[in-house]
SERO-4910 file (N, C-alpha, C, O; in steps of 0.05 Angstrom, whole numbers):
BEGIN
 pado doro    nc1    nc2    nc3   cac1   cac2   cac3    cc1    cc2    cc3    oc1    oc2    oc3
  Met    A  -3902    851   3249  -3889    819   3251  -3903    812   3224  -3900    791   3211
  Ala    A  -3917    830   3219  -3928    814   3186  -3906    806   3170  -3902    786   3156
  Arg    A  -3891    833   3177  -3871    832   3151  -3843    817   3152  -3825    813   3137
  Tyr    A  -3849    813   3179  -3820    788   3190  -3836    757   3172  -3827    737   3160
  Thr    A  -3847    762   3174  -3868    736   3163  -3860    735   3139  -3843    722   3126
  Ala    A  -3875    751   3135  -3866    752   3093  -3845    753   3094  -3838    737   3076
  Val    A  -3823    764   3106  -3792    754   3089  -3784    727   3094  -3772    712   3079
  Leu    A  -3792    724   3114  -3793    683   3124  -3793    673   3102  -3776    662   3088
  Leu    A  -3828    682   3097  -3837    657   3077  -3821    660   3045  -3817    640   3031
  Leu    A  -3815    681   3040  -3796    694   3027  -3773    670   3017  -3770    655   2998
  Leu    A  -3758    677   3047  -3726    663   3037  -3737    625   3048  -3722    607   3043
  Leu    A  -3754    621   3057  -3759    585   3051  -3773    581   3023  -3767    565   3005
  Thr    A  -3792    597   3025  -3793    585   2992  -3768    598   2969  -3769    591   2946
  Ala    A  -3749    616   2978  -3729    616   2953  -3704    591   2953  -3691    585   2933
  Gly    A  -3700    577   2985  -3688    559   2996  -3702    530   2977  -3689    516   2961
  Cys    A  -3726    528   2984  -3739    502   2968  -3737    508   2940  -3716    497   2934
  Ala    A  -3749    522   2914  -3739    525   2897  -3706    518   2886  -3703    512   2862
  Ser    A  -3679    522   2907  -3657    505   2893  -3664    485   2903  -3686    496   2900
  Ala    A  -3669    463   2913  -3675    437   2928  -3681    417   2903  -3697    427   2887
  Pro    A  -3670    393   2895  -3654    382   2881  -3686    370   2874  -3699    364   2895
  Val    A  -3700    366   2847  -3721    353   2832  -3710    321   2842  -3687    313   2841
  Pro    A  -3734    307   2850  -3727    272   2849  -3735    273   2820  -3752    284   2806
  Gly    A  -3709    251   2814  -3713    244   2781  -3705    262   2760  -3712    260   2736
  Ala    A  -3693    277   2767  -3689    305   2747  -3643    291   2750  -3632    281   2770
  Ala    A  -3632    295   2728  -3617    291   2726  -3600    305   2747  -3603    329   2751
  Gln    A  -3581    288   2760  -3567    308   2777  -3529    317   2759  -3518    299   2746
  Pro    A  -3516    341   2760  -3489    335   2752  -3467    317   2770  -3469    316   2794
  Pro    A  -3447    304   2755  -3433    294   2762  -3416    309   2780  -3411    333   2779
  Val    A  -3406    288   2799  -3391    296   2837  -3358    285   2822  -3348    263   2815
  Val    A  -3352    302   2823  -3319    295   2825  -3307    300   2840  -3314    314   2859
  Ala    A  -3281    290   2839  -3262    289   2865  -3250    317   2872  -3242    332   2854
  Thr    A  -3250    325   2899  -3234    347   2903  -3214    336   2932  -3214    315   2944
  Gln    A  -3199    357   2934  -3178    345   2947  -3190    365   2977  -3200    387   2973
  Pro    A  -3189    358   3003  -3195    366   3021  -3179    390   3028  -3154    392   3029
  Ala    A  -3196    407   3031  -3178    438   3040  -3162    438   3074  -3175    430   3094
  Thr    A  -3145    444   3075  -3124    443   3094  -3134    458   3119  -3134    483   3120
  Pro    A  -3144    442   3138  -3162    454   3164  -3148    468   3177  -3131    457   3191
  Thr    A  -3149    494   3177  -3137    514   3199  -3147    520   3231  -3169    526   3238
  Pro    A  -3129    516   3244  -3142    515   3270  -3162    556   3272  -3160    577   3259
  Ala    A  -3173    549   3286  -3201    572   3298  -3181    582   3329  -3171    563   3341
  Pro    A  -3178    598   3335  -3170    611   3358  -3183    609   3384  -3191    632   3390
  Lys    A  -3188    597   3397  -3196    590   3423  -3198    607   3447  -3181    610   3464
  Pro    A  -3223    619   3446  -3225    638   3467  -3210    628   3499  -3206    604   3503
  Ala    A  -3205    643   3515  -3198    622   3543  -3219    628   3569  -3219    617   3591
  Ala    A  -3243    654   3556  -3256    648   3582  -3290    640   3576  -3312    646   3587
  Thr    A  -3281    621   3550  -3305    608   3548  -3313    580   3549  -3298    569   3533
  Pro    A  -3326    566   3558  -3324    532   3570  -3313    521   3540  -3311    534   3520
  Ala    A  -3307    494   3544  -3298    478   3513  -3323    466   3516  -3335    459   3536
  Arg    A  -3331    465   3485  -3346    456   3464  -3334    433   3447  -3313    437   3434
  Pro    A  -3350    404   3446  -3345    387   3429  -3339    393   3414  -3343    417   3417
  Ala    A  -3329    390   3393  -3311    390   3380  -3322    365   3349  -3321    341   3349
  Thr    A  -3334    387   3324  -3348    376   3314  -3324    365   3277  -3313    376   3259
  Pro    A  -3329    337   3288  -3320    318   3259  -3309    346   3232  -3319    368   3228
  Pro    A  -3295    339   3223  -3286    344   3205  -3310    335   3173  -3316    313   3164
  Ala    A  -3318    365   3163  -3325    353   3135  -3329    327   3118  -3308    324   3105
  Ala    A  -3340    313   3114  -3323    277   3091  -3317    295   3070  -3327    317   3066
  Pro    A  -3292    280   3053  -3293    295   3027  -3311    289   3014  -3327    275   3026
  Arg    A  -3317    298   2980  -3326    295   2959  -3327    267   2958  -3306    258   2966
  Val    A  -3348    244   2947  -3318    219   2938  -3340    221   2908  -3363    226   2903
  Ala    A  -3311    212   2895  -3322    214   2857  -3345    186   2847  -3346    162   2852
  Ala    A  -3356    198   2837  -3382    171   2822  -3365    156   2808  -3345    165   2797
  Pro    A  -3374    130   2809  -3369    108   2804  -3348    109   2773  -3333     98   2790
  Gly    A  -3332    111   2747  -3325    111   2717  -3310    142   2728  -3290    147   2714
  Ala    A  -3317    162   2749  -3303    186   2739  -3280    185   2745  -3272    169   2762
  Thr    A  -3258    206   2728  -3229    197   2730  -3228    226   2748  -3241    244   2738
  Ala    A  -3217    230   2770  -3206    241   2782  -3176    257   2779  -3159    240   2780
  Thr    A  -3166    278   2777  -3151    290   2767  -3123    291   2793  -3126    302   2815
  Pro    A  -3104    282   2787  -3092    283   2812  -3077    317   2813  -3070    333   2795
  Pro    A  -3075    316   2840  -3053    350   2844  -3037    351   2839  -3017    337   2845
  Val    A  -3038    376   2823  -3011    385   2819  -2998    387   2840  -3009    393   2861
  Val    A  -2959    382   2836  -2943    385   2850  -2920    401   2854  -2904    383   2848
  Ala    A  -2908    417   2858  -2890    437   2847  -2860    423   2842  -2851    403   2854
  Pro    A  -2847    438   2822  -2818    410   2829  -2792    418   2850  -2780    439   2846
  Arg    A  -2787    407   2864  -2776    410   2883  -2735    417   2878  -2715    404   2874
  Thr    A  -2737    424   2878  -2706    440   2870  -2689    440   2894  -2694    453   2915
  Pro    A  -2667    421   2889  -2646    412   2905  -2632    446   2926  -2624    467   2917
  Ala    A  -2635    439   2950  -2624    464   2962  -2593    474   2964  -2575    464   2978
  Thr    A  -2592    492   2948  -2563    510   2947  -2551    525   2977  -2561    544   2990
  Pro    A  -2523    510   2983  -2517    526   3021  -2510    550   3009  -2499    555   2987
  Pro    A  -2522    570   3032  -2513    597   3023  -2486    597   3013  -2470    582   3025
  Val    A  -2475    613   2989  -2447    632   2987  -2428    656   3000  -2426    680   2992
  Ala    A  -2418    644   3020  -2401    668   3027  -2387    683   3012  -2370    677   2994
  Val    A  -2395    704   3021  -2385    726   3000  -2360    742   3022  -2370    755   3041
  Pro    A  -2336    742   3019  -2317    751   3043  -2318    781   3034  -2320    790   3012
  Pro    A  -2317    793   3059  -2319    822   3061  -2301    835   3041  -2278    828   3035
  Ala    A  -2320    866   3027  -2299    876   3016  -2272    898   3033  -2274    913   3052
  Ala    A  -2247    891   3017  -2229    901   3026  -2233    931   3034  -2255    936   3025
  Ala    A  -2227    944   3042  -2238    980   3046  -2213   1001   3034  -2195   1006   3050
  Ala    A  -2213   1012   3013  -2203   1026   3004  -2187   1038   3016  -2194   1047   3037
  Pro    A  -2153   1043   3006  -2143   1058   3030  -2151   1087   3016  -2160   1095   2994
  Leu    A  -2143   1095   3043  -2151   1130   3050  -2140   1153   3038  -2119   1162   3048
  Asp    A  -2148   1164   3020  -2126   1188   3001  -2142   1212   3014  -2160   1221   3000
  Leu    A  -2137   1226   3040  -2141   1251   3045  -2138   1275   3023  -2156   1292   3023
  Asp    A  -2119   1278   3006  -2107   1290   2995  -2137   1288   2968  -2145   1311   2964
  Ala    A  -2148   1275   2957  -2159   1267   2946  -2187   1275   2953  -2200   1294   2944
  Leu    A  -2195   1259   2968  -2219   1283   2981  -2219   1288   2987  -2235   1282   3004
  Glu    A  -2202   1314   2994  -2198   1345   2997  -2199   1358   2962  -2210   1379   2954
  Ala    A  -2188   1344   2950  -2192   1358   2934  -2228   1349   2921  -2247   1365   2925
  Gln    A  -2231   1331   2911  -2261   1325   2910  -2286   1351   2919  -2305   1360   2907
  Leu    A  -2277   1356   2943  -2288   1371   2964  -2290   1405   2945  -2309   1416   2934
  Arg    A  -2258   1413   2949  -2246   1437   2928  -2264   1438   2914  -2279   1457   2916
  Ala    A  -2267   1412   2890  -2274   1420   2867  -2293   1418   2867  -2299   1425   2844
  Thr    A  -2319   1410   2881  -2351   1402   2872  -2367   1437   2884  -2365   1455   2901
  Lys    A  -2387   1425   2858  -2405   1448   2852  -2424   1447   2876  -2437   1467   2878
  Ala    A  -2428   1431   2893  -2461   1429   2911  -2448   1449   2939  -2464   1458   2954
  Ile    A  -2423   1453   2942  -2419   1478   2954  -2408   1496   2942  -2391   1493   2925
  Gly    A  -2420   1525   2955  -2414   1547   2952  -2382   1556   2960  -2366   1545   2976
  Val    A  -2380   1578   2945  -2349   1583   2958  -2344   1591   2989  -2326   1586   3005
  Phe    A  -2370   1609   2990  -2364   1618   3022  -2370   1599   3037  -2356   1597   3057
  Thr    A  -2392   1580   3034  -2394   1558   3049  -2359   1535   3049  -2350   1521   3067
  Lys    A  -2354   1537   3034  -2322   1514   3034  -2299   1533   3043  -2275   1528   3041
  Ile    A  -2312   1556   3053  -2289   1572   3068  -2300   1566   3112  -2288   1562   3133
  Ser    A  -2326   1571   3102  -2329   1561   3128  -2319   1538   3143  -2306   1533   3164
  Leu    A  -2333   1522   3117  -2321   1495   3131  -2286   1492   3132  -2275   1486   3153
  Lys    A  -2278   1494   3119  -2245   1503   3122  -2247   1504   3157  -2249   1486   3174
  Asn    A  -2247   1529   3157  -2250   1543   3180  -2254   1535   3209  -2242   1542   3229
  Gln    A  -2282   1512   3205  -2297   1491   3222  -2267   1468   3227  -2260   1461   3249
  Val    A  -2256   1461   3209  -2238   1435   3199  -2217   1436   3217  -2210   1419   3234
  Asp    A  -2204   1470   3210  -2193   1484   3226  -2190   1480   3255  -2171   1474   3269
  Asp    A  -2209   1483   3258  -2218   1487   3295  -2215   1452   3301  -2195   1438   3305
  Leu    A  -2235   1448   3300  -2225   1411   3299  -2204   1400   3306  -2199   1388   3327
  Met    A  -2181   1409   3273  -2158   1403   3282  -2142   1408   3306  -2127   1393   3316
  Lys    A  -2149   1439   3316  -2142   1452   3339  -2153   1443   3361  -2146   1451   3383
  Gln    A  -2170   1428   3358  -2178   1413   3390  -2163   1400   3388  -2140   1405   3395
  Phe    A  -2171   1373   3377  -2147   1345   3372  -2125   1358   3379  -2118   1354   3402
  Arg    A  -2112   1374   3363  -2079   1382   3384  -2075   1391   3409  -2053   1387   3419
  Asp    A  -2091   1400   3421  -2101   1416   3448  -2106   1391   3462  -2087   1388   3477
  His    A  -2122   1373   3463  -2131   1350   3475  -2108   1331   3477  -2106   1317   3498
  Tyr    A  -2082   1326   3449  -2075   1312   3458  -2050   1330   3476  -2039   1321   3496
  Glu    A  -2048   1349   3466  -2013   1368   3489  -2037   1369   3520  -2031   1381   3541
  Gly    A  -2064   1354   3515  -2063   1366   3550  -2075   1397   3557  -2083   1407   3578
  Lys    A  -2075   1408   3534  -2080   1443   3532  -2108   1449   3549  -2111   1466   3567
  Thr    A  -2129   1427   3539  -2154   1430   3544  -2170   1403   3565  -2160   1381   3570
  Lys    A  -2197   1413   3573  -2204   1385   3590  -2215   1371   3576  -2214   1347   3582
  Arg    A  -2234   1379   3541  -2260   1361   3525  -2234   1332   3524  -2210   1326   3521
  Thr    A  -2262   1321   3530  -2258   1301   3525  -2252   1281   3498  -2261   1292   3477
  Met    A  -2243   1261   3494  -2248   1243   3466  -2276   1238   3462  -2282   1239   3439
  Thr    A  -2293   1233   3474  -2318   1221   3465  -2334   1255   3454  -2353   1256   3439
  Glu    A  -2319   1285   3467  -2337   1306   3457  -2322   1308   3434  -2334   1319   3416
  Leu    A  -2297   1300   3431  -2275   1315   3402  -2296   1290   3374  -2296   1293   3350
  Arg    A  -2311   1269   3390  -2329   1253   3380  -2347   1261   3365  -2349   1253   3342
  Arg    A  -2364   1280   3378  -2389   1301   3381  -2380   1315   3357  -2385   1305   3335
  Ser    A  -2366   1343   3358  -2361   1354   3342  -2360   1338   3316  -2377   1343   3299
  Tyr    A  -2336   1317   3311  -2334   1309   3288  -2354   1298   3274  -2349   1294   3250
  Asp    A  -2370   1294   3280  -2396   1270   3284  -2415   1288   3268  -2428   1279   3249
  Leu    A  -2416   1319   3278  -2433   1335   3275  -2423   1351   3247  -2443   1360   3234
  Leu    A  -2397   1357   3235  -2379   1368   3216  -2390   1356   3192  -2402   1368   3174
  Ile    A  -2382   1327   3196  -2377   1300   3178  -2411   1302   3161  -2415   1294   3138
  Met    A  -2437   1316   3183  -2463   1309   3184  -2468   1326   3164  -2475   1322   3141
  Lys    A  -2461   1358   3181  -2459   1386   3166  -2459   1371   3127  -2474   1369   3108
  Val    A  -2427   1365   3136  -2418   1361   3099  -2431   1345   3082  -2428   1345   3057
  Leu    A  -2447   1328   3097  -2457   1304   3072  -2484   1322   3070  -2493   1324   3048
  Ser    A  -2501   1335   3095  -2528   1347   3083  -2507   1372   3063  -2520   1382   3044
  Leu    A  -2496   1376   3064  -2489   1396   3041  -2483   1392   3006  -2483   1405   2985
  Val    A  -2478   1359   3020  -2465   1350   2979  -2482   1317   2971  -2477   1300   2954
  Gln    A  -2502   1320   2994  -2522   1288   2980  -2532   1288   2969  -2538   1267   2958
  Asp    A  -2548   1317   2961  -2568   1313   2941  -2549   1324   2914  -2547   1307   2896
  Asp    A  -2540   1341   2910  -2522   1348   2887  -2492   1324   2881  -2491   1316   2858
  Asp    A  -2472   1315   2899  -2462   1309   2889  -2461   1276   2898  -2451   1272   2921
  His    A  -2466   1260   2889  -2482   1231   2906  -2447   1216   2908  -2442   1213   2932
  Met    A  -2427   1207   2891  -2405   1202   2889  -2393   1206   2914  -2387   1187   2929
  Leu    A  -2386   1241   2922  -2363   1252   2942  -2383   1237   2959  -2373   1218   2971
  Ala    A  -2409   1242   2964  -2426   1236   2994  -2418   1212   3000  -2410   1205   3022
  Ser    A  -2421   1193   2971  -2406   1164   2989  -2393   1155   2994  -2394   1133   3004
  Ala    A  -2360   1178   2985  -2333   1177   2988  -2329   1181   3015  -2312   1169   3027
  Ile    A  -2346   1202   3026  -2346   1214   3063  -2357   1191   3072  -2343   1177   3086
  Val    A  -2379   1184   3066  -2387   1166   3082  -2369   1139   3083  -2359   1140   3106
  Ser    A  -2363   1121   3073  -2349   1108   3063  -2317   1107   3075  -2307   1085   3077
  Ser    A  -2301   1135   3082  -2287   1140   3096  -2284   1149   3121  -2263   1156   3132
  Arg    A  -2311   1150   3131  -2327   1171   3153  -2303   1154   3182  -2287   1167   3196
  Glu    A  -2305   1132   3185  -2286   1121   3202  -2264   1111   3199  -2252   1096   3214
  Ala    A  -2256   1120   3175  -2224   1106   3185  -2210   1146   3178  -2185   1147   3181
  Ile    A  -2222   1168   3172  -2215   1189   3185  -2213   1193   3213  -2193   1202   3225
  Trp    A  -2241   1182   3227  -2230   1178   3251  -2210   1163   3268  -2198   1177   3285
  Gly    A  -2206   1145   3267  -2188   1129   3267  -2160   1142   3262  -2140   1140   3277
  Leu    A  -2161   1153   3245  -2135   1173   3244  -2135   1198   3263  -2113   1204   3270
  Leu    A  -2151   1210   3270  -2152   1242   3279  -2148   1217   3316  -2128   1220   3330
  Ser    A  -2169   1196   3324  -2167   1185   3349  -2147   1185   3359  -2146   1196   3381
  Asp    A  -2119   1172   3347  -2095   1156   3343  -2078   1186   3351  -2079   1207   3339
  Gln    A  -2063   1180   3377  -2049   1202   3381  -2018   1208   3358  -2010   1229   3349
  Asn    A  -2009   1184   3356  -1990   1176   3338  -1995   1190   3297  -1983   1208   3286
  Lys    A  -2014   1174   3288  -2033   1175   3264  -2034   1203   3261  -2025   1216   3242
  Phe    A  -2047   1212   3286  -2057   1251   3280  -2033   1270   3286  -2038   1293   3281
  Ala    A  -2000   1263   3298  -1985   1274   3290  -1974   1277   3272  -1965   1299   3269
  Asn    A  -1967   1258   3252  -1969   1242   3228  -1975   1271   3198  -1964   1281   3178
  Leu    A  -2000   1272   3213  -2034   1288   3188  -2011   1316   3181  -2018   1334   3167
***
């Protein structure tokens, strides 16, 4: 108990040491902008307490000049610029095939395996359009997406331009495969 009393006395004397001495020169008071009050979250379960009035702003001493607040200059609002969508580049399957053959990102045996998988997918589409199979267009789309993802995973790290060309032509190629008339012209 004696320790708590000693600590309390120490705190009180420290508080008294900073109290203003009567007759001593005081620093001039400068006017400041009051801070914007932020509303405190109100707990829902506690009873309402009477609100305390906000602290009064400090007033400048007579004859002191207050500095005006700094205001950022306003820039006129510019309306958003409508950018027309970029026209899709025409699909060049021959150039895409040549890029796939020439890339060093895929080994020779992997290229042969991919060619066989593409041929199998093309046969599945032919069989679908000729009514020789019960595979649905959804199942064909799944097979197509898996094949495209496989090719992308092979080239994405070593041949960025080819990967970008494959991604940008993905839907156009599907459009050719999924339309029976366009597929017949391939």
